[in-house]
C-alpha positions as CSV (number, residue, x, y, z in Angstrom):
1,M,172.0,227.5,173.6
2,L,168.4,227.1,172.6
3,F,169.1,223.6,171.3
4,E,171.0,222.3,174.2
5,P,169.3,219.6,176.2
6,I,168.2,220.1,179.8
7,N,166.9,217.7,182.5
8,I,163.8,218.1,184.5
9,S,164.3,215.5,187.3
10,Q,165.7,212.5,185.4
11,L,163.9,213.5,182.2
12,E,166.0,214.9,179.4
13,I,164.3,217.5,177.3
14,P,166.1,217.8,173.9
15,N,166.0,221.6,173.7
16,R,164.8,224.7,175.6
17,F,161.5,225.1,173.9
18,V,158.2,224.5,175.7
19,R,154.7,224.6,174.4
20,S,152.8,226.2,177.2
21,A,149.5,224.8,178.2
22,T,146.5,226.4,176.6
23,H,142.8,225.5,176.5
24,E,142.1,224.2,173.0
25,W,138.3,223.5,173.1
26,L,139.1,220.2,171.4
27,A,138.0,217.6,173.9
28,E,134.6,215.8,174.0
29,N,131.9,217.1,176.3
30,N,133.0,214.6,178.9
31,G,136.6,215.7,178.7
32,K,138.1,212.9,176.7
33,P,140.7,213.9,174.1
34,T,140.0,213.8,170.4
35,Y,142.1,212.9,167.4
36,K,142.3,216.6,166.5
37,L,144.0,217.3,169.8
38,A,146.4,214.4,169.4
39,E,147.3,215.5,165.9
40,M,147.9,219.0,167.2
41,Y,150.5,217.7,169.7
42,E,152.0,215.3,167.2
43,E,152.6,218.2,164.8
44,L,154.4,220.1,167.5
45,A,156.5,217.1,168.2
46,R,157.3,216.5,164.6
47,N,158.6,220.1,164.5
48,E,160.9,219.7,167.4
49,V,159.1,221.4,170.3
50,G,161.2,219.9,173.2
51,L,158.4,219.8,175.8
52,I,154.7,219.9,175.1
53,I,152.4,220.7,178.0
54,T,148.8,219.8,177.3
55,G,145.8,222.1,177.8
56,Y,144.5,222.0,181.3
57,S,142.7,218.8,182.4
58,Y,140.2,219.0,185.2
59,V,140.7,216.5,188.0
60,N,137.0,216.5,189.2
61,P,133.9,217.4,187.1
62,R,133.1,220.2,189.6
63,G,136.4,221.8,188.7
64,K,135.6,222.1,185.0
65,S,136.1,225.7,183.8
66,A,135.2,225.6,180.1
67,N,133.3,223.8,177.4
68,N,135.2,221.1,175.6
69,Q,138.0,221.2,178.2
70,Q,140.1,218.1,178.8
71,G,139.5,215.9,181.9
72,I,141.3,213.3,183.8
73,Y,138.9,212.3,186.6
74,T,138.4,208.6,186.1
75,D,140.6,205.7,184.9
76,D,138.6,205.6,181.7
77,F,140.8,208.5,180.5
78,I,144.0,206.4,180.6
79,E,143.6,204.6,177.3
80,P,142.6,207.6,175.1
81,Y,145.4,209.6,176.6
82,S,147.9,206.8,176.0
83,Q,147.1,207.2,172.3
84,V,147.8,210.9,172.5
85,V,151.2,210.2,174.2
86,S,152.1,207.5,171.6
87,K,151.8,210.0,168.8
88,V,154.1,212.5,170.5
89,H,156.6,209.7,171.4
90,R,157.1,208.9,167.7
91,Y,159.5,211.8,167.9
92,N,162.1,213.1,170.4
93,S,159.7,215.4,172.2
94,K,158.4,214.9,175.7
95,I,154.8,215.6,176.8
96,M,153.3,216.5,180.2
97,L,149.7,216.7,181.3
98,Q,148.6,219.9,183.0
99,I,146.1,219.2,185.8
100,V,143.7,221.7,187.3
101,H,140.7,222.5,189.4
102,G,138.8,225.6,188.2
103,G,138.1,226.9,191.7
104,R,136.2,230.2,191.6
105,Q,136.5,230.1,187.8
106,S,134.7,226.8,187.4
107,L,131.5,226.4,185.5
108,V,128.7,226.7,187.9
109,S,125.2,225.3,188.2
110,K,122.4,225.6,190.7
111,D,123.4,222.3,192.3
112,Y,127.2,222.8,192.1
113,P,128.4,226.3,192.8
114,A,132.0,227.1,192.4
115,L,134.4,226.2,195.2
116,A,137.3,228.3,196.5
117,P,139.4,228.7,199.7
118,S,137.2,231.7,200.6
119,A,133.9,233.2,199.5
120,V,135.5,236.2,197.6
121,T,133.4,237.4,194.7
122,D,135.0,237.2,191.3
123,E,134.7,240.7,189.8
124,A,135.1,239.4,186.3
125,T,132.0,237.1,186.5
126,G,130.1,238.3,189.5
127,I,130.2,234.8,190.9
128,T,130.7,234.3,194.7
129,P,132.2,230.9,195.3
130,V,131.5,228.6,198.3
131,E,134.2,228.4,200.9
132,M,135.6,224.8,200.8
133,S,135.3,222.6,203.8
134,E,138.2,220.6,205.2
135,S,136.8,217.4,203.7
136,Q,136.5,219.1,200.3
137,I,140.1,220.2,200.4
138,L,141.3,216.7,201.4
139,Q,139.2,215.2,198.5
140,T,140.7,217.7,196.1
141,I,144.2,216.6,197.1
142,E,143.2,213.0,196.3
143,D,141.7,214.1,193.0
144,F,144.9,215.8,191.9
145,A,147.0,212.8,193.0
146,N,144.8,210.3,191.2
147,A,145.0,212.5,188.1
148,A,148.8,212.3,188.2
149,R,148.6,208.5,188.7
150,R,146.5,208.3,185.6
151,A,148.8,210.5,183.6
152,K,151.7,208.3,184.5
153,A,149.8,205.2,183.6
154,A,149.0,206.8,180.2
155,G,152.7,207.3,179.5
156,F,152.9,211.1,180.1
157,D,156.5,212.1,180.9
158,G,155.3,214.2,183.8
159,V,152.6,216.4,185.1
160,Q,152.2,220.2,185.6
161,L,150.1,221.5,188.5
162,H,148.2,224.6,187.4
163,C,148.9,227.1,190.2
164,A,148.2,230.3,188.1
165,H,145.6,232.4,186.4
166,G,142.9,232.4,189.1
167,F,142.2,228.6,189.2
168,L,141.9,226.8,192.5
169,L,145.6,226.3,193.5
170,S,146.4,229.9,192.7
171,N,143.3,230.9,194.7
172,F,145.0,229.2,197.7
173,I,148.4,230.9,197.4
174,S,146.9,234.4,197.0
175,P,146.0,236.4,200.1
176,Y,143.3,238.1,197.9
177,T,141.3,234.9,197.3
178,N,142.5,233.0,200.4
179,Q,141.3,234.7,203.6
180,R,141.1,231.6,205.7
181,T,142.4,231.5,209.3
182,D,142.9,227.7,209.6
183,K,145.9,225.7,208.5
184,W,145.1,226.3,204.8
185,G,145.4,230.1,205.0
186,G,147.3,233.0,206.6
187,S,151.0,232.4,206.3
188,V,152.8,231.7,203.0
189,E,153.4,228.2,204.3
190,N,149.7,227.6,205.1
191,R,148.6,229.0,201.7
192,T,151.0,226.7,199.9
193,R,150.0,223.7,202.0
194,I,147.4,222.3,199.6
195,I,150.1,222.1,196.8
196,T,152.7,220.4,199.0
197,E,150.1,217.9,200.2
198,I,149.3,217.2,196.6
199,I,152.9,216.6,195.8
200,K,153.3,214.1,198.7
201,R,150.2,212.2,197.6
202,I,151.4,212.1,194.0
203,R,154.7,210.6,195.1
204,G,152.8,208.1,197.2
205,M,150.4,207.1,194.5
206,T,152.9,206.8,191.7
207,L,155.6,205.3,193.9
208,D,158.1,207.3,192.0
209,M,160.3,210.0,193.5
210,D,161.8,210.9,190.2
211,Y,158.5,211.3,188.2
212,P,158.6,214.9,187.0
213,I,156.2,217.2,188.8
214,T,156.2,220.8,187.5
215,V,154.2,223.8,188.5
216,K,152.8,226.8,186.5
217,L,153.1,229.5,189.1
218,N,151.5,232.9,189.4
219,S,154.2,235.4,190.2
220,T,151.6,238.1,190.7
221,D,147.8,238.4,190.6
222,G,148.3,241.5,188.5
223,F,147.0,244.2,190.9
224,G,149.1,247.3,190.9
225,S,150.8,248.8,193.9
226,D,148.0,251.4,194.2
227,S,145.3,248.7,194.4
228,D,143.4,248.2,197.7
229,K,143.4,244.4,197.1
230,P,145.9,242.3,199.0
231,G,147.2,240.4,196.0
232,L,150.0,237.9,195.6
233,D,153.3,239.7,195.2
234,I,156.7,238.6,194.1
235,N,158.2,238.3,197.6
236,D,155.5,235.8,198.5
237,T,156.0,234.0,195.2
238,I,159.8,233.6,195.9
239,Q,159.0,232.0,199.2
240,I,156.4,229.7,197.6
241,A,159.0,228.7,194.9
242,K,161.4,227.7,197.6
243,I,158.8,225.7,199.5
244,L,157.8,223.9,196.3
245,Q,161.4,222.9,195.5
246,Q,161.9,221.7,199.1
247,N,158.8,219.5,198.7
248,G,159.9,217.9,195.4
249,V,158.8,220.1,192.5
250,N,161.2,219.6,189.6
251,A,160.6,222.8,187.5
252,I,158.6,226.0,187.7
253,E,156.9,227.9,184.8
254,V,156.6,231.5,185.8
255,S,153.4,233.3,184.7
256,G,151.0,235.8,186.2
257,G,147.5,237.3,186.3
258,I,143.9,236.3,187.1
259,F,140.8,236.9,185.0
260,E,140.1,240.1,186.9
261,T,143.4,241.7,186.0
262,H,143.7,240.6,182.3
263,L,147.5,240.3,182.7
264,M,148.1,237.0,180.8
265,S,148.0,236.7,177.0
266,Q,148.8,240.4,176.5
267,Q,148.1,241.7,173.0
268,N,150.0,243.8,170.5
269,I,153.5,242.3,171.2
270,D,155.0,244.2,168.3
271,S,158.5,245.0,169.6
272,V,161.2,243.3,171.5
273,E,160.6,245.8,174.4
274,K,157.1,244.3,174.9
275,E,158.3,240.7,174.9
276,A,158.8,238.4,177.9
277,Y,156.7,240.5,180.3
278,F,157.4,238.2,183.3
279,K,161.1,238.0,182.8
280,K,162.0,240.1,185.9
281,N,159.9,237.9,188.1
282,A,161.4,234.8,186.5
283,K,164.9,236.0,187.3
284,L,164.1,236.7,190.9
285,I,162.6,233.2,191.2
286,K,165.5,231.6,189.3
287,N,168.0,233.3,191.8
288,A,166.1,231.6,194.7
289,V,165.8,228.0,193.4
290,D,168.1,225.3,191.9
291,I,165.5,223.7,189.6
292,P,164.8,224.7,186.0
293,V,162.7,227.9,185.6
294,I,160.6,228.2,182.5
295,L,159.5,231.7,181.3
296,V,156.2,232.2,179.5
297,G,154.5,235.5,178.3
298,G,154.9,237.3,175.0
299,V,158.2,235.7,173.8
300,R,158.4,236.1,170.0
301,S,162.0,236.5,168.8
302,K,165.1,234.4,168.8
303,Y,167.1,237.4,170.0
304,I,165.0,237.7,173.2
305,M,165.0,233.9,173.7
306,E,168.8,233.8,173.7
307,K,169.0,236.9,175.9
308,I,166.6,235.4,178.5
309,I,168.8,232.3,178.8
310,S,172.2,234.0,178.7
311,A,171.1,236.6,181.3
312,D,169.8,233.8,183.6
313,N,166.2,235.0,183.5
314,A,165.1,231.4,182.8
315,D,166.4,228.1,181.6
316,M,163.6,227.3,179.1
317,I,161.3,229.4,176.8
318,S,157.6,228.7,176.9
319,M,155.2,229.8,174.2
320,S,151.6,229.1,173.0
321,R,150.2,231.6,170.6
322,P,153.3,231.4,168.3
323,F,152.9,227.6,168.0
324,I,149.2,228.1,167.1
325,C,150.3,230.4,164.3
326,E,153.4,228.4,163.3
327,P,153.6,224.8,164.7
328,D,156.9,224.6,162.8
329,F,158.4,227.7,164.5
330,V,161.1,225.7,166.4
331,A,162.2,223.9,163.2
332,K,162.3,227.2,161.3
333,I,164.6,228.7,164.0
334,K,166.8,225.6,163.9
335,E,167.1,225.7,160.2
336,G,167.8,229.5,160.1
337,I,164.6,230.1,158.1
338,S,163.1,232.4,160.8
339,E,164.2,234.4,163.8
340,E,160.8,235.9,164.8
341,S,157.3,234.5,165.0
342,Q,154.7,235.6,162.6
343,C,152.2,235.7,165.5
344,V,150.7,239.2,165.9
345,S,149.2,238.5,169.4
346,C,145.7,239.3,168.3
347,N,144.2,236.5,170.5
348,L,141.8,235.5,167.7
349,C,143.1,232.0,168.1
350,F,141.1,231.6,171.4
351,D,138.2,230.1,169.4
352,S,135.4,228.1,171.1
353,T,135.0,226.0,168.0
354,G,138.6,224.8,168.4
355,I,141.8,226.7,168.9
356,K,143.3,227.8,165.6
357,C,145.1,230.8,164.0
358,N,142.3,232.9,162.7
359,Y,144.7,235.6,161.4
360,F,146.5,233.2,159.1
361,K,143.8,230.7,158.2
362,K,144.9,227.0,158.2
363,S,143.2,223.7,157.3
364,E,141.8,221.7,160.1
365,P,142.6,218.0,161.0
366,S,140.2,215.3,162.0
367,T,137.7,215.8,164.8
368,S,137.1,212.1,165.5
369,S,137.2,210.9,169.1
370,L,139.7,208.6,170.9
371,N,138.2,205.6,172.8
């Protein structure tokens, strides 16, 4: 079942494996991709990862969240990204560009403070963002749509809107970070409005109703039931998932957590009981929608992967850290060489000199730029 094809819109993915988007620290300072980044994706494609989702690419320089993060904010990015795509398309894999605005988790300067739906202080950084104006919201919608247009022009097989992990679009859907009383806040429909408006503009700019638009969706902020913070809960997320499908989203990757709760990228995944920590939320969402659901979060073993799909928790399996450790993990599973990732979930791979497995040291490819 793991090697059966599946469609996202009209796009056929050759198997059920997804490389989940992860910041690689491998772009130039201006956000343009490097050969090293392209070679990383090509290695995953060569080893039969069905769908590769790139590291998050900021749609506006004010939405940049990290050093050496990818960008997609002008048409100058189309040509270098087309070189990335061509490397992946030498094989049977598909590749989507994840697009993002950092929101309250953006890099800040004296002249350009972080933007968010509401001025709620980020307890992880101590930064209080500026509440966005109506015109800033409308401009951000245009920025996302233009980013998707550029992605399509570069040859990407689709885009993923990053609506998780405390970045701008997840700031809007959460009642903790969105305390607005206008049409962009309050009800679930209002909090989701910015995403549905982005989808409409993408369809208008690309002139393609079948171009795959996927979403990485927070199923929870990560606050416990005893918290005094009005965080996003699964009931809201189910409603959001339905709204997204109704407005043309073609697949949903289920995740969770913001920087303040440290829920994503959990460590010490050393038993099958600790794997797939968002699987219950994924199943609830899958029961509510008729589009593919992708599950990310601590999946390490073939046994759990097959169980997730056979139990209808999700349609596809998304991983990142195992592919950093073993880019050939899918090929090993297919060939019967391995049934469990070597990844020890130490998080040492989150390396600001360039993402890599620092537990099992590997040689590094070229760092040249793409022009």
